Each structure stands twice: as structure tokens, then as C-alpha cells.
C-alpha positions as CSV (number, residue, x, y, z in Angstrom):
1,M,0.0,0.1,0.0
2,A,2.8,2.1,-0.8
3,K,0.5,4.9,-2.4
4,L,-3.0,4.6,-1.4
5,S,-5.3,3.9,-4.3
6,A,-8.5,5.7,-4.7
7,S,-10.6,2.8,-3.7
8,A,-8.3,2.0,-0.7
9,V,-8.8,5.8,0.6
10,K,-12.7,5.5,0.3
11,Q,-12.7,2.2,1.9
12,I,-10.7,3.5,4.8
13,K,-12.6,6.5,5.3
14,E,-15.9,4.2,5.4
15,I,-14.2,2.2,8.1
16,I,-13.5,5.4,10.1
17,N,-17.2,6.7,9.4
18,R,-18.6,3.6,11.2
19,Y,-17.0,4.9,14.6
20,R,-17.8,8.6,14.2
21,D,-20.0,8.7,17.2
22,E,-17.8,6.8,19.4
23,R,-15.7,8.5,22.1
24,T,-12.6,6.7,21.6
25,P,-12.6,5.1,18.3
26,L,-9.2,4.6,17.4
27,M,-8.6,1.1,18.4
28,M,-11.6,0.0,16.7
29,I,-10.6,1.9,13.4
30,L,-7.2,0.4,13.4
31,S,-8.3,-3.1,14.1
32,D,-10.8,-3.0,11.2
33,I,-8.2,-1.6,8.8
34,Q,-5.8,-4.5,10.1
35,K,-8.4,-7.0,9.1
36,E,-9.0,-5.5,5.9
37,Y,-5.4,-4.9,4.7
38,G,-3.2,-7.1,7.2
39,Y,-1.1,-4.2,8.3
40,I,-1.1,-0.4,8.7
41,P,1.6,1.6,7.2
42,L,2.4,5.1,7.8
43,D,0.3,6.6,4.9
44,V,-2.8,4.8,6.3
45,Q,-2.0,6.3,9.9
46,E,-1.8,9.8,8.4
47,L,-5.0,9.4,6.4
48,V,-6.6,8.2,10.0
49,S,-5.1,11.1,11.7
50,E,-6.7,13.6,8.9
51,E,-10.1,12.3,9.2
52,T,-9.9,11.9,12.9
53,G,-7.9,14.5,14.3
54,I,-5.9,12.2,16.3
55,P,-2.3,13.1,16.0
56,V,-0.1,10.8,14.0
57,A,2.4,10.3,16.9
58,E,-0.7,9.0,18.9
59,I,-1.7,6.5,16.2
60,Y,1.9,5.4,15.8
61,G,2.2,4.7,19.4
62,V,-0.8,2.6,19.3
63,V,0.2,0.5,16.3
64,T,3.6,-0.2,17.5
65,F,2.5,-0.7,21.3
66,Y,0.0,-3.5,20.6
67,S,1.5,-6.9,18.9
68,F,-1.4,-7.7,16.9
69,F,-1.1,-4.6,14.8
70,S,1.7,-4.5,12.0
71,L,3.7,-1.8,10.1
72,N,4.3,-4.2,7.5
73,P,2.5,-6.7,5.3
74,K,2.6,-10.4,6.8
75,G,2.7,-13.6,5.0
76,K,-0.1,-15.6,3.9
77,Y,0.7,-18.1,6.8
78,V,1.6,-16.5,9.9
79,I,3.5,-18.9,11.9
80,G,3.6,-18.0,16.0
81,V,6.0,-19.9,18.1
82,C,5.0,-20.0,21.5
83,L,8.2,-18.9,23.6
84,G,6.3,-18.6,27.2
85,T,8.1,-20.5,30.0
86,A,6.5,-24.2,29.4
87,C,7.0,-24.0,25.5
88,Y,10.8,-22.6,26.0
89,V,11.5,-25.4,28.5
90,K,10.2,-28.0,26.2
91,G,12.1,-26.8,23.3
92,G,10.4,-23.8,21.9
93,Q,13.6,-22.1,21.0
94,Q,14.9,-25.0,18.9
95,I,11.3,-24.8,17.1
96,I,11.7,-21.3,16.3
97,D,15.3,-21.9,15.1
98,K,14.2,-24.5,12.9
99,F,11.3,-22.5,11.3
100,S,13.8,-19.7,10.8
101,E,16.5,-21.9,9.2
102,L,13.9,-23.6,6.9
103,L,12.2,-20.1,5.6
104,G,15.4,-18.0,5.6
105,I,14.0,-15.4,7.7
106,K,14.2,-14.2,11.3
107,P,11.2,-13.9,14.0
108,G,9.5,-10.7,12.8
109,E,10.1,-11.2,9.2
110,T,8.2,-12.3,6.1
111,T,9.7,-14.6,3.4
112,E,10.4,-12.8,0.1
113,D,7.3,-14.9,-1.7
114,G,5.0,-13.4,0.8
115,L,4.0,-16.9,2.1
116,F,5.4,-17.0,5.6
117,T,5.8,-14.6,8.4
118,L,7.4,-15.9,11.6
119,S,6.5,-14.7,14.8
120,A,8.0,-15.3,18.4
121,L,5.0,-15.3,20.7
122,R,4.8,-15.0,24.6
123,C,2.7,-17.6,26.5
124,I,-0.3,-18.5,24.4
125,G,-2.0,-20.3,27.1
126,A,-1.3,-24.0,25.7
127,C,1.1,-25.0,28.4
128,S,-0.5,-28.5,28.7
129,I,0.5,-29.2,24.9
130,A,3.9,-27.6,24.9
131,P,5.8,-26.7,22.7
132,A,2.9,-25.1,20.7
133,V,2.8,-23.5,17.4
134,N,0.0,-21.3,16.1
135,I,-0.5,-21.2,12.3
136,N,-3.3,-18.8,11.2
137,G,-5.3,-19.8,14.1
138,K,-4.5,-23.5,14.1
139,V,-2.6,-24.8,16.9
140,Y,-0.1,-27.4,16.4
141,P,0.5,-29.3,19.9
142,K,3.8,-30.9,21.1
143,M,5.8,-29.5,18.2
144,T,9.2,-31.2,17.4
145,V,12.0,-30.2,15.3
146,D,11.0,-33.1,12.9
147,K,7.5,-32.0,12.8
148,V,8.5,-28.4,11.8
149,I,9.9,-29.7,8.7
150,K,6.5,-31.6,7.7
151,V,4.6,-28.4,8.5
152,V,6.7,-26.5,6.1
153,E,6.3,-28.7,3.4
154,E,2.5,-29.0,4.1
155,Y,2.1,-25.2,3.7
156,R,4.4,-24.9,0.9
157,K,2.4,-27.4,-1.0
158,L,-0.6,-25.3,-0.4
159,G,1.1,-22.1,-1.7
160,G,-1.1,-19.4,-2.8
161,A,-4.2,-22.0,-2.6
162,N,-6.7,-21.1,-0.2
């Protein structure tokens, strides 16, 4: 979304207008934009600022504070590896290292083909099935380094298919 298209501007303004009567609309606006586009770049933050009167610095602060907002596009498959205490103790670091090695990216990065984003997560509440991995909402329990290879192969086969 380097330069916003007219249709994107229209759609973002429609999202903003949904919350005109709210006292504190920012989180709802940003959440809807994130759902629609997958990220919230600076030009979108500037448009939200113009339309709401909320300073860009405040919007940027919210976008960068909350981990569910992103400044950059995410891959089709967002791989979240839990590194909470239980998962870490049971090999979470080795799991994320293996994903990183196979995908050629570090946590927080997206593959060049736009297929995968790798994220390190804090506790996801799956301690009894540690180490746990979440891919687009699907939880993989008791992950092992060998299973990582199979999971990556599975999603590569799916590729751009829905």
C-alpha cells in the first residue's frame, strides 16, 4: 500500500465513519483496517489522523505498542511459535530456530514470496501441549523439530491456494 489507491482511501474513510459517534474510536478503526489490509503503514495512519484529528504520533504509538497491529504486510501463513516458559523449557527455541532456518527469515520477518511470516509469541495459554505453534489460528501441539519440516512442506504445497 505504498501509495493509497482511491478505492483504498474510500474504504478506509468508510471504516473511520463507522465509528464517528464513538468517544474513543481509534482501536476499533485500526482493528478494522488491520483485518482488511493485514497491516497499517504510515500513509494509512496519516489518513486516519486527517479524518479523526488524532495526532499521527498517538496513532503510531498504538500501532507499535500492540503486537496484533503490524506496520508491514504479513505472509499468507503467519507462524507463531510460543516461547512462554512451558514451551521454552520443552524446546520452543529449537522450534523457532528450525522454522527460521527452513524459511530463511528471522522472527518478525516475512519470506520474499509473501508466503510466511515468523513470529515469536509469549505465552499462548497452551502449556499442557507445549511446545505449541499457531499458524493462522490452527494450533500444532507438542511440536518437534522433525514436525517443523513436515509443517513447512505442507504449507509450501498449499502455496497460494486457499
